[in-house]
C-alpha positions as CSV (number, residue, x, y, z in Angstrom):
1,M,9.4,99.5,278.5
2,S,5.6,99.0,279.1
3,K,3.4,97.7,276.9
4,L,0.5,100.5,276.9
5,F,-1.7,98.7,274.6
6,D,-2.5,95.3,275.8
7,L,-4.8,94.1,272.9
8,S,-6.4,90.9,273.2
9,N,-8.2,89.6,270.0
10,K,-11.7,91.2,272.2
11,R,-10.3,94.6,272.9
12,I,-9.2,95.0,269.2
13,D,-13.0,94.0,268.2
14,I,-14.1,96.8,270.2
15,L,-11.8,99.4,268.4
16,K,-12.7,98.1,265.3
17,E,-16.5,98.1,266.1
18,I,-16.0,102.2,267.6
19,A,-13.8,103.1,263.7
20,N,-16.6,101.6,261.5
21,I,-19.1,103.1,263.6
22,G,-17.4,106.4,263.1
23,A,-16.3,105.9,259.4
24,G,-20.1,105.3,258.7
25,N,-21.2,108.4,260.8
26,A,-17.5,110.5,258.8
27,A,-19.0,108.8,255.2
28,T,-22.3,110.9,255.8
29,S,-20.8,113.9,256.5
30,L,-17.9,114.1,253.7
31,S,-21.0,112.6,251.6
32,Q,-22.8,116.2,252.3
33,L,-19.6,118.3,251.7
34,L,-18.6,116.9,248.9
35,N,-22.4,116.3,247.3
36,K,-21.1,112.7,246.2
37,K,-21.7,109.7,247.9
38,I,-18.7,108.6,249.7
39,E,-17.9,105.6,251.5
40,M,-15.6,105.2,254.1
41,K,-14.1,102.0,255.5
42,V,-11.7,100.8,258.4
43,P,-9.6,98.1,256.7
44,N,-7.3,97.6,259.5
45,V,-7.0,98.3,263.4
46,Y,-4.0,97.6,264.8
47,V,-0.6,98.7,267.9
48,A,2.5,100.2,266.3
49,S,5.7,100.9,267.5
50,F,6.9,104.2,266.9
51,N,9.7,103.1,264.4
52,D,6.5,101.5,262.5
53,V,4.3,104.8,263.0
54,M,7.4,106.4,261.2
55,D,7.8,104.0,258.1
56,L,3.4,104.2,257.7
57,A,3.8,107.9,256.5
58,G,6.8,107.3,254.6
59,G,9.5,108.2,257.1
60,A,10.0,110.8,259.2
61,E,11.5,112.9,256.9
62,T,8.3,112.6,254.4
63,E,6.1,115.5,254.0
64,V,3.0,114.9,255.0
65,T,-0.4,117.5,255.7
66,A,-1.6,116.5,259.3
67,V,-4.5,117.4,261.5
68,Y,-4.0,117.2,265.0
69,I,-6.8,117.5,267.8
70,R,-5.4,116.8,271.5
71,I,-8.4,115.7,273.5
72,Q,-9.1,116.5,277.3
73,E,-12.1,115.7,280.0
74,D,-12.2,112.0,280.9
75,I,-10.5,110.7,278.4
76,T,-6.9,112.5,277.1
77,G,-4.5,112.2,275.0
78,S,-3.8,113.8,271.2
79,M,-4.9,112.0,267.7
80,F,-3.4,112.9,264.4
81,F,-5.0,112.0,261.1
82,I,-1.9,112.0,258.3
83,L,-2.4,113.1,254.8
84,P,0.5,112.1,252.3
85,I,0.5,115.3,250.6
86,P,-0.1,113.9,247.0
87,Q,-3.3,112.5,248.8
88,A,-4.1,115.7,250.6
89,K,-3.5,117.6,246.9
90,K,-6.3,114.5,245.5
91,Y,-8.8,115.3,248.1
92,A,-8.7,119.3,247.3
93,K,-9.0,118.8,243.9
94,A,-11.7,116.8,244.7
95,L,-13.5,119.3,246.8
96,M,-12.5,122.7,245.2
97,N,-13.2,121.3,241.9
98,D,-10.6,122.5,239.2
99,Y,-8.1,124.0,241.7
100,V,-4.6,122.1,241.9
101,L,-3.1,122.4,245.1
102,Q,0.8,122.7,244.4
103,D,2.6,122.0,246.7
104,A,2.8,122.5,251.0
105,S,4.4,126.1,250.4
106,T,1.4,127.4,248.8
107,M,-1.2,126.2,250.4
108,K,-3.5,128.9,251.1
109,E,-6.2,129.6,253.7
110,M,-8.9,128.1,251.5
111,E,-7.3,124.9,251.3
112,C,-5.8,124.3,254.9
113,S,-9.4,124.7,255.6
114,V,-10.6,122.0,253.7
115,L,-8.0,119.8,255.0
116,Q,-8.5,120.8,258.4
117,E,-12.4,119.7,258.1
118,L,-11.9,116.8,256.6
119,G,-9.2,115.7,259.9
120,N,-11.9,117.0,262.4
121,I,-14.5,115.2,260.5
122,L,-12.9,111.6,260.9
123,I,-11.2,112.8,264.3
124,G,-14.4,113.9,265.6
125,S,-16.5,111.0,264.3
126,Y,-14.3,108.6,265.9
127,L,-14.4,110.4,269.6
128,S,-18.4,111.5,269.3
129,V,-18.6,107.4,268.9
130,L,-16.5,106.6,272.0
131,S,-17.5,109.3,274.1
132,N,-21.3,107.5,273.3
133,M,-19.9,104.1,274.2
134,T,-18.6,104.8,277.0
135,N,-20.4,107.3,278.8
136,L,-16.8,109.2,278.9
137,M,-16.6,113.1,278.3
138,V,-14.3,113.8,275.5
139,N,-13.4,117.6,275.1
140,P,-11.2,118.2,272.0
141,S,-9.4,121.1,270.9
142,V,-10.0,122.9,267.7
143,P,-7.9,121.2,265.2
144,A,-4.5,122.5,263.8
145,I,-3.4,121.6,260.4
146,Q,0.4,121.5,259.6
147,C,2.3,120.2,256.5
148,D,5.9,119.8,257.8
149,M,8.1,116.3,257.8
150,F,6.1,113.6,260.1
151,G,9.1,113.3,262.4
152,A,8.7,117.2,263.3
153,I,4.7,117.2,263.4
154,I,4.6,114.1,265.7
155,S,8.0,114.4,267.9
156,H,6.0,115.9,271.0
157,A,2.9,113.4,271.3
158,L,5.6,110.6,270.9
159,I,7.6,112.4,273.8
160,E,4.9,112.6,276.0
161,L,3.9,109.4,275.5
162,S,7.3,107.4,275.6
163,L,7.3,108.1,279.3
164,E,5.0,105.2,279.5
165,S,5.5,103.3,276.2
166,D,6.8,103.2,272.8
167,E,3.2,102.4,270.9
168,A,0.8,104.1,269.4
169,L,-2.7,102.5,268.0
170,V,-3.5,103.1,264.2
171,I,-7.1,103.6,262.3
172,D,-6.3,103.5,259.0
173,A,-8.7,105.1,256.6
174,V,-9.6,104.3,252.9
175,I,-12.3,106.9,251.6
176,K,-14.1,106.1,248.3
177,E,-16.9,107.5,246.0
178,E,-19.4,105.1,246.1
179,G,-19.8,102.8,243.4
180,H,-16.2,103.2,242.6
181,Q,-14.2,100.9,244.1
182,D,-11.1,100.7,242.2
183,S,-11.2,104.5,242.9
184,E,-9.8,105.7,246.1
185,L,-10.6,109.2,247.4
186,I,-8.2,109.2,250.3
187,R,-6.3,106.2,251.9
188,G,-4.5,107.8,255.5
189,H,-4.2,106.5,258.6
190,I,-5.8,108.3,262.0
191,F,-2.9,107.7,265.2
192,F,-4.5,107.7,268.7
193,L,-2.5,108.3,271.9
194,P,-4.4,108.0,274.8
195,D,-2.6,108.3,278.2
196,S,-2.6,105.5,280.2
197,Q,-4.9,106.3,282.7
198,S,-7.5,107.1,280.1
199,Y,-6.8,103.9,278.2
200,K,-7.6,102.1,281.1
201,K,-10.7,104.0,281.9
202,I,-12.2,103.0,278.3
203,F,-11.6,99.3,278.7
204,D,-13.2,99.2,282.0
205,I,-16.2,100.9,281.0
206,L,-16.5,98.5,277.8
207,E,-15.0,95.1,279.0
208,V,-17.8,95.0,281.1
C-alpha cells in the first residue's frame, strides 16, 4: 500500500498554517452565530491510519454526529467533521440555550441544522483558505449530517481512498469561549481525504 500523505516537516507546517488561518476565520463566524467571543485552536495536524481514525472517534461502533462534504473541481475528495454525541449535545445546548438535545434518535430539524452549520463553517473555512493559497478551484457539496456509528458513516470514503492509501489527514479542532481557557465548548476532529492527484496538486503549488 502506497503512502499518499508523505508529510515532511515542511508540509506539516504548511498544513498547520492553512488550518490555523481557517480556524481564525471559523472563530469569527462562530462568534457571530453564538453571540459570544469564540476562539478556535488547531492543536495538531497529522496523518493517521484508518485504524487510528476509528480509534480517534472512539471505535467503529461509537455513535457520533458527522458533517460530510464532498469536494469537486481542481481538488477532489471528502471531508468529515466528527463530534461525539455528548459534544454535539453540548454545542446544541450552547446555541439553543435551554433546549437540551436528548439523543441522536430524537434530533429534530432545528438541531440538525445547528450542527450542520457548525460543520459547514469549520470545513468551509479550511477549504476557503486552501483554495486562496493554491488558486485551485474548490467546489464543496451541500453539507450532509448523519448520526450513526462512526464506522458506518466513514466506511464509503475510506473504501474509495483505500485503493490508493490506508491513511487520512487529521485536523484536531478545539473551540472555546474566549476568556474561559479551562472550559472547552467543543473538541472534535476534521478528516481530510483528498485523492492522490489533488494531494499532488496542492503541494506542487505550495512548495514552489
